[in-house]
N, C-alpha and C positions, 0 to 999 in steps of 0.2 A: 605830594608833600616831599620836600627835599630831605634826604636821609642825612644823619649826622656824618661828619667827616671822620675817617679812620685815623687814629692818632698814635697808635703804638704797634710795635712789631708783634705779631701773633705768636712767634716762637718763644720769646722770652722777654722779660723786661727787668733789667738790672737796676733800675732806679729805685725799686721798692724791695725791701726785705719782707719776710713773712708771707710772700705771695707765690702761689703756684698756678699758672694759667695755661699750661700746655699738657693736656692729656685727653684721651678719647672721651667724647661727651658722656656716654653712659657710665663710664668709670668716674667722671667728674661729679655726676649727680649723686653717686653713692658717697663720694668723699664729702660733699656738702651736707647731705643728710646725716652722715655719721658724726660730723663736726658738731651738729646741734645736740645729739645725744651725749657725745663725749664731753662737751663743755658743761652740760648739765651734770654729768657724773663727776667731773673735776670739782665743780662748785659744791657738791655734796660731801666731799672729802675734807677732813681736818688737816689742811696743808699749811706749812709755814709760808711766809711771804716769798722766800727764796724758791721753794718748790712750786708755788703758784706761778712765779715768773718763768720757770723752766717749762712748766706744763702748758703755758699759754703762748709759747714761742713759735706758733704757726697759725696762719690764718689763710684759708683758701679763697682765692678769687679765680674763677674758672671761665674760660672762653669756650664758646660752643657755636658750631654751625647748625645746630639743631634747636628748634624751639621746644623747650622743656614743657612737660605736662605734669599735673599734680601727681599722677600715678607713678612718675619717675622717682618720687621721693617716699614711696610707701615703705614702711618698716619691713625688715626681713622676717621677723618672727613675732609671735604674740608676746614674747618676753619684753619687747619694747612697748610697754603699756603707756597709756596716757596720750593725749593729743600732742603731736609733735609741735603744733603751733603754740602750745602753752609754754614751750621751751625756747622756741625760735622759729624763724621763717627764712625762706630763700628769697632774696631780692633779685629781680630780673630787670635787666636794662638792655634795650635794643640799641645798637650803636651803628648799624649800617649794613652795607652789602659788600661782598667780596667776589669778584669775577672769577669764574672757573677758568683755569688755564692748564693746558697740557704742554709738557716739555719733551720734545722728540729729539732723538739722536740716532743718526745712521752713519756708521763708520765709512761706508762707501759713497756717501753723498745723499742728499734729500731726493725723494721721488718727486717727479713733476706733478703728481696728483695731489700733493700735500700743499695746502694753502694756510694762510695765517688765521683764517676762521673756518672751522669745519662744523658740519651739521651734526646734531646728536645721533641721528641714525647712521651717519658715516663713522662716527667714533664707535658706536655699538658694533657695527660690522667689522671694524678694524680689531676691536678687542676680541671678538669671537674667532676671527679667521687668521690673524697675523701670527702664525705659529713660530715664526723665526724671531720674534721680538719679546723681550721681557717687559712686563707691565708692573711698575712700581706704584704703590698706593700708600695712603695713610692707614692707620689701624682700622680694622673692620668695625670697631665700635665707635669710630669717630664720625662726627657729623659730615665731614668732607667726603668720606668713603660712602656714607649713606646717600648723600646727594648725587654722587656719580652713579651709584647702584640704581637709584630711582630713575635717573635720566638715561640709562642705557639698557633698559628692559632686563635688569638683573644679570647682565652679561658677565659681570665680575665673578659672580658665584659659580659660573660654569667653567672658569679658567682652570686648567690643570695646575697642579702644585709647582711644576717646574717653570711655569710662565709668570707666576705672580709672587711678589715679595713686598714686605713692608719697608718703607723708605724713611720713616720718621727720624731715625738716627742721623741721617744725612741732612735733615732740615736744620739740625742744631749744631752740627760739628763742621767746622771749616775743613775742606778737603774730603768730606764724606762722599761727595759726588764722584770723585776720581777713585775713591776706594771701592764704591759700588761698581764702577765700570770694570775694575780689575777682576772682581769676583763674578761678573756677569758673563755666563757662558754663551748667552744668546747674542752678545755683542751690541746689536741695536736695542734701544729701549725707549719707553715713554713713561714719564712721571705724571700721574693724575693729581694735580695740585690746584692752586689758585694764585691769584695775583699777589696776595699778601702771605702766601704760604708756599713760596717757590723754594727749590733747593738753594741752600744758603750761598753757594758759590756759582750759581747758574750764569749770571751775567758775564763774569770773567771767563767761564768755560765756553759760553756761546761766542764770545769775541775771538777766542783762539781756535774755534772750530766753526767758523761762520757758514761754510757750505755744507756742514753736516748737522746743524742744529736748527730747530725752529720752535718758537713759542706760539701756541695756537689757542684762541678762544673758541668757545663752543656755542652754537646757536640752535634755537628751537623755533621754527616758524619765523625766522628772521629776527628773533630777539636773542641777544647775548645772555647766556645763562649765568646766574650768580647765586651764591648761597647767602643766607642771612647770617648776621653775626650778633650774638648775645653775650653779655657778661652776667654771671651769677655769683652771688656771695651770700654769706649768712648774716642775719641780724638776730641778735639774742634777745629773748623776751626779758623785760625788766619792768614788772608791774603793768601799767597801762601803756608803756612805751617800749621801744626796741632800741638796742644800742649796737653800734659797730665799732671796731677798734679805730684808733687814730689813723693807722696806716690805711684803712679802707676809706676813711673820710678824705685823706690826702689823695688817694687814687681817684676817687670820684671827682674831686675838684680839679686836680692838676692834669689828669690824663683824660677823663671823659668830659671835662669842662662843665660839670654840673655845679653852677656857681652857688646854688643854695646850700651845698654841702659844707657849711662852715662849722658844724658841730657833729658829734657822733651819736646824737640822740634823735630818734625818728618817732613820729606819731602818725598813726593812720588818719586819713581825712574822713573816712566813713566807718561804719560799724565793722568790727573784726568778725569775719564770717568763718573763721577757723581754718581757712585755706593755708596750706604750707607755702604756696608759691604766689608771690604778689609782685606787681610791677613797682619799681622804685618811684614811679610817678604817682602812686597811691599814698605817698607819705610826705609830710612836711618835716624839715629839720628844725628842731626846737632847741632852746637853750639847754645846755647840759645840766644834769642834776647836781654835779659836783663842781 
């Protein structure tokens, strides 16, 4: 089956307000779960219309390279009583694949052994043994990091502190790559990223350092490795239906091209089993109540 086409920049999306889509997966899941409880708490308070407007001025839509499980949204304590699905659910939408890519820089020129596609065990050996190179990764709680960790036999966890650094600030800020270079005492480096999550100024940097830089894909048994990409968002319980804000409806229709998302009211096609995590394909968009 052909996967959906990737339509937006994973780092940020300025078309939509009230949306936050760039954070480590495990932290994003907590954000989504807490939004259900906090929305419920806000609704219980006797707030003025102005206060309600201020308190509802945030809606999380989170991107993840990790397929979430129901257990990821379990409450932290017994104080959060009652079924979470009675208050809301997490909508899941698979949107495609993102090829893993590594970004190498050698100040003295590329080694002859480095090719545009490297095998997973070669990358693993490199990570474990290349003491003279800095390894930049995403946050350890991110799906991208977990994907690399799983495909390199946990080599990342064995790195010494002086060899590994988080690179996510440079994904978002123009010029961050050169800033990282200046502070990098090892001089040569590799960024463990993906095609849609490359250093923001890598293309220009590679052009000006053509003989010192290389972008490499990673293969396993002759298959190029990729990570899955999911989008998660909250749907609030509203009687027998669920609702999403207008901004979420717009996001689904204009960005993910879900043409049925013409309203912000959703109804389950089957019996509600009480699960907090459901695919958006389990719902129909029905006429709004108001």
